[in-house]
Z-matrix of the N, CA and C atoms (Angstrom, degrees):
N
C 1 1.452
C 2 1.530 1 108.30
N 3 1.300 2 115.02 1 128.53
C 4 1.470 3 121.03 2 -177.25
C 5 1.531 4 109.78 3 -76.21
N 6 1.311 5 115.82 4 141.85
C 7 1.469 6 121.99 5 175.83
C 8 1.513 7 108.47 6 -100.42
N 9 1.316 8 116.72 7 141.46
C 10 1.454 9 122.47 8 -179.12
C 11 1.517 10 110.48 9 -117.79
N 12 1.316 11 115.96 10 140.04
C 13 1.461 12 120.31 11 175.81
C 14 1.513 13 111.74 12 -104.37
N 15 1.333 14 116.20 13 -36.31
C 16 1.452 15 121.81 14 -178.13
C 17 1.519 16 111.20 15 -131.76
N 18 1.312 17 115.97 16 162.07
C 19 1.454 18 122.02 17 176.20
C 20 1.501 19 111.85 18 -55.58
N 21 1.321 20 116.37 19 -40.83
C 22 1.464 21 121.91 20 -179.47
C 23 1.520 22 112.22 21 -61.39
N 24 1.350 23 117.00 22 -29.90
C 25 1.468 24 120.83 23 176.40
C 26 1.516 25 110.71 24 -62.24
N 27 1.340 26 116.53 25 -41.00
C 28 1.455 27 120.92 26 179.37
C 29 1.541 28 109.34 27 -68.54
N 30 1.331 29 116.02 28 -45.11
C 31 1.473 30 119.78 29 179.10
C 32 1.524 31 110.99 30 -56.50
N 33 1.325 32 115.97 31 -46.08
C 34 1.473 33 121.63 32 -179.35
C 35 1.519 34 111.01 33 -64.71
N 36 1.320 35 117.42 34 -38.53
C 37 1.471 36 123.16 35 178.77
C 38 1.513 37 111.78 36 -65.05
N 39 1.329 38 115.16 37 -44.36
C 40 1.496 39 120.56 38 -176.86
C 41 1.529 40 112.59 39 -73.46
N 42 1.304 41 117.65 40 -34.63
C 43 1.453 42 122.54 41 -168.30
C 44 1.538 43 114.72 42 -49.92
N 45 1.317 44 120.89 43 -48.81
C 46 1.470 45 119.46 44 -174.41
C 47 1.532 46 114.60 45 -81.49
N 48 1.336 47 117.79 46 -4.88
C 49 1.462 48 120.14 47 -173.55
C 50 1.516 49 113.09 48 -70.05
N 51 1.330 50 114.41 49 140.24
C 52 1.461 51 120.10 50 170.87
C 53 1.540 52 106.89 51 -94.14
N 54 1.306 53 116.37 52 179.83
C 55 1.461 54 122.41 53 -174.11
C 56 1.532 55 112.07 54 -59.21
N 57 1.320 56 116.36 55 -50.06
C 58 1.479 57 119.95 56 -179.52
C 59 1.503 58 111.10 57 -64.84
N 60 1.324 59 115.56 58 -47.59
C 61 1.470 60 120.11 59 -178.84
C 62 1.519 61 111.65 60 -61.08
N 63 1.325 62 116.78 61 -35.35
C 64 1.457 63 120.92 62 179.23
C 65 1.532 64 111.41 63 -57.57
N 66 1.343 65 115.84 64 -50.55
C 67 1.461 66 119.56 65 -177.93
C 68 1.513 67 112.79 66 -60.83
N 69 1.324 68 116.13 67 -38.76
C 70 1.474 69 121.14 68 179.00
C 71 1.514 70 109.76 69 -66.72
N 72 1.328 71 116.58 70 -46.80
C 73 1.467 72 121.39 71 -175.13
C 74 1.522 73 113.56 72 -67.15
N 75 1.321 74 118.03 73 -37.57
C 76 1.471 75 119.24 74 -176.46
C 77 1.534 76 113.28 75 -86.23
N 78 1.313 77 118.03 76 -13.23
C 79 1.479 78 120.91 77 -177.20
C 80 1.517 79 114.32 78 -51.25
N 81 1.342 80 120.59 79 -44.73
C 82 1.464 81 119.90 80 -177.48
C 83 1.547 82 114.38 81 -65.86
N 84 1.314 83 118.02 82 -15.58
C 85 1.460 84 121.09 83 -174.23
C 86 1.529 85 113.25 84 -88.79
N 87 1.322 86 117.37 85 -5.52
C 88 1.473 87 121.89 86 177.26
C 89 1.514 88 112.41 87 51.99
N 90 1.344 89 115.39 88 50.71
C 91 1.457 90 120.43 89 -178.97
C 92 1.531 91 110.89 90 -82.58
N 93 1.324 92 116.30 91 153.55
C 94 1.445 93 121.83 92 176.95
C 95 1.521 94 108.28 93 -95.28
N 96 1.320 95 115.26 94 92.90
C 97 1.472 96 122.37 95 -178.99
C 98 1.530 97 108.61 96 -120.62
N 99 1.302 98 115.85 97 175.54
C 100 1.471 99 118.99 98 169.51
C 101 1.525 100 106.91 99 -58.07
N 102 1.294 101 116.71 100 146.57
C 103 1.438 102 120.06 101 176.79
C 104 1.538 103 109.73 102 -67.62
N 105 1.319 104 116.41 103 140.34
C 106 1.456 105 120.70 104 -179.07
C 107 1.520 106 111.49 105 -58.10
N 108 1.306 107 117.04 106 -39.45
C 109 1.463 108 120.92 107 -178.65
C 110 1.532 109 110.92 108 -61.88
N 111 1.319 110 115.89 109 -37.89
C 112 1.473 111 120.61 110 177.60
C 113 1.533 112 110.55 111 -65.80
N 114 1.324 113 115.24 112 -45.73
C 115 1.477 114 119.72 113 178.03
C 116 1.533 115 110.22 114 -61.95
N 117 1.317 116 116.61 115 -44.72
C 118 1.484 117 119.78 116 179.51
C 119 1.526 118 110.14 117 -58.05
N 120 1.312 119 116.45 118 -42.86
C 121 1.465 120 121.22 119 -179.30
C 122 1.529 121 111.69 120 -63.95
N 123 1.328 122 115.83 121 -43.06
C 124 1.455 123 119.67 122 179.37
C 125 1.523 124 111.33 123 -65.91
N 126 1.315 125 117.12 124 -37.38
C 127 1.462 126 120.74 125 177.15
C 128 1.531 127 110.79 126 -67.02
N 129 1.319 128 116.23 127 -44.14
C 130 1.464 129 120.29 128 -179.24
C 131 1.523 130 112.48 129 -64.20
N 132 1.336 131 117.23 130 -33.53
C 133 1.471 132 120.85 131 -178.65
C 134 1.527 133 112.00 132 -83.35
N 135 1.342 134 117.09 133 -9.78
C 136 1.444 135 119.77 134 -178.88
C 137 1.518 136 114.60 135 85.89
N 138 1.363 137 116.63 136 2.21
C 139 1.479 138 120.31 137 179.04
C 140 1.517 139 111.35 138 -69.38
N 141 1.321 140 116.55 139 -20.96
C 142 1.454 141 122.16 140 -174.91
C 143 1.540 142 108.59 141 -137.60
N 144 1.328 143 115.66 142 137.56
C 145 1.455 144 120.84 143 176.49
C 146 1.542 145 109.34 144 -90.76
N 147 1.312 146 115.77 145 148.05
C 148 1.470 147 121.07 146 -176.60
C 149 1.527 148 111.73 147 -57.45
N 150 1.331 149 118.09 148 -45.58
C 151 1.460 150 121.36 149 -179.42
C 152 1.527 151 112.02 150 -58.53
N 153 1.325 152 114.53 151 -42.78
C 154 1.470 153 118.99 152 179.40
C 155 1.525 154 110.30 153 -67.24
N 156 1.312 155 116.98 154 -43.95
C 157 1.458 156 121.45 155 -178.64
C 158 1.531 157 110.74 156 -58.37
N 159 1.320 158 117.28 157 -50.00
C 160 1.466 159 119.31 158 -175.57
C 161 1.516 160 110.23 159 -69.25
N 162 1.332 161 118.40 160 -37.28
C 163 1.463 162 120.42 161 177.76
C 164 1.522 163 111.70 162 -60.94
N 165 1.325 164 115.53 163 -46.91
C 166 1.475 165 120.70 164 -178.92
C 167 1.528 166 110.58 165 -66.01
N 168 1.313 167 116.99 166 -44.79
C 169 1.477 168 120.89 167 179.45
C 170 1.517 169 111.46 168 -61.44
N 171 1.328 170 117.26 169 -42.62
C 172 1.458 171 120.46 170 179.36
C 173 1.526 172 110.06 171 -64.51
N 174 1.314 173 117.36 172 -40.51
C 175 1.458 174 120.24 173 179.46
C 176 1.542 175 110.52 174 -64.50
N 177 1.310 176 116.24 175 -43.51
C 178 1.463 177 120.72 176 178.86
C 179 1.527 178 110.46 177 -61.18
N 180 1.339 179 116.41 178 -44.22
C 181 1.457 180 120.85 179 179.15
C 182 1.529 181 110.49 180 -64.36
N 183 1.309 182 116.86 181 -42.33
C 184 1.455 183 121.24 182 178.13
C 185 1.533 184 110.96 183 -57.37
N 186 1.305 185 116.34 184 -49.64
C 187 1.469 186 120.71 185 -178.84
C 188 1.535 187 111.41 186 -61.09
N 189 1.311 188 116.38 187 -42.51
C 190 1.468 189 119.42 188 -179.78
C 191 1.514 190 112.81 189 -68.41
N 192 1.324 191 116.63 190 -41.65
C 193 1.466 192 118.88 191 -179.70
C 194 1.525 193 111.50 192 -68.95
N 195 1.335 194 117.35 193 -37.18
C 196 1.470 195 120.96 194 176.70
C 197 1.519 196 108.49 195 -60.57
N 198 1.314 197 117.25 196 -45.66
C 199 1.456 198 120.02 197 -178.93
C 200 1.535 199 111.37 198 -70.45
N 201 1.307 200 116.94 199 -44.33
C 202 1.463 201 121.73 200 -176.48
C 203 1.536 202 112.01 201 -60.18
N 204 1.336 203 115.82 202 -40.98
C 205 1.459 204 119.87 203 -177.65
C 206 1.522 205 113.83 204 -104.30
N 207 1.331 206 116.20 205 10.33
C 208 1.447 207 123.53 206 176.69
C 209 1.531 208 110.34 207 51.11
N 210 1.326 209 115.91 208 53.33
C 211 1.479 210 121.52 209 -175.56
C 212 1.522 211 110.68 210 -88.51
N 213 1.309 212 115.30 211 146.40
C 214 1.463 213 122.66 212 177.01
C 215 1.514 214 108.01 213 -119.70
N 216 1.310 215 114.36 214 169.62
C 217 1.489 216 118.77 215 175.23
C 218 1.527 217 109.39 216 -69.67
N 219 1.308 218 115.14 217 147.73
C 220 1.457 219 120.97 218 177.10
C 221 1.513 220 109.69 219 -62.97
N 222 1.328 221 118.12 220 132.31
C 223 1.476 222 119.72 221 179.21
C 224 1.518 223 111.44 222 -62.24
N 225 1.307 224 114.41 223 144.88
C 226 1.446 225 121.16 224 177.20
C 227 1.521 226 107.46 225 -81.26
N 228 1.342 227 116.52 226 125.00
C 229 1.481 228 117.70 227 -178.87
C 230 1.538 229 110.95 228 -66.29
N 231 1.326 230 115.39 229 147.69
C 232 1.477 231 118.08 230 -179.47
C 233 1.532 232 109.79 231 -66.16
N 234 1.308 233 113.27 232 147.79
C 235 1.464 234 119.16 233 177.71
C 236 1.535 235 107.52 234 -99.44
N 237 1.286 236 115.76 235 122.96
C 238 1.457 237 120.37 236 -178.86
C 239 1.524 238 109.67 237 -98.21
N 240 1.290 239 114.24 238 142.03
C 241 1.467 240 119.75 239 178.37
C 242 1.514 241 107.08 240 -118.81
N 243 1.316 242 115.60 241 129.77
C 244 1.458 243 120.99 242 178.93
C 245 1.526 244 107.49 243 -83.63
N 246 1.342 245 114.32 244 124.48
C 247 1.451 246 120.16 245 -179.90
C 248 1.526 247 108.26 246 -119.42
N 249 1.295 248 115.31 247 131.15
C 250 1.469 249 119.75 248 179.29
C 251 1.511 250 108.22 249 -79.34
N 252 1.317 251 114.21 250 140.91
C 253 1.460 252 118.15 251 173.45
C 254 1.527 253 109.61 252 -108.21
N 255 1.296 254 114.72 253 145.52
C 256 1.481 255 119.51 254 -176.20
C 257 1.480 256 110.13 255 -108.86
């Protein structure tokens, strides 16, 4: 099971997943999502397009994992400016 430190870690983890890989990857986290069988049925009947299904599922998983692990956005590093002294 992957550990996450920031919200962006979850986004990066989810991004490359396909439909099948998504279900395998999120299974250990015990998320409350639409049942896979229901999604499969909607895809098979044409009620739902694959791109839409995976986008929505990834967003739902992201929201649950962020809440479950109390994740925040990665802090923006400070920008340093070099100043010449005279």
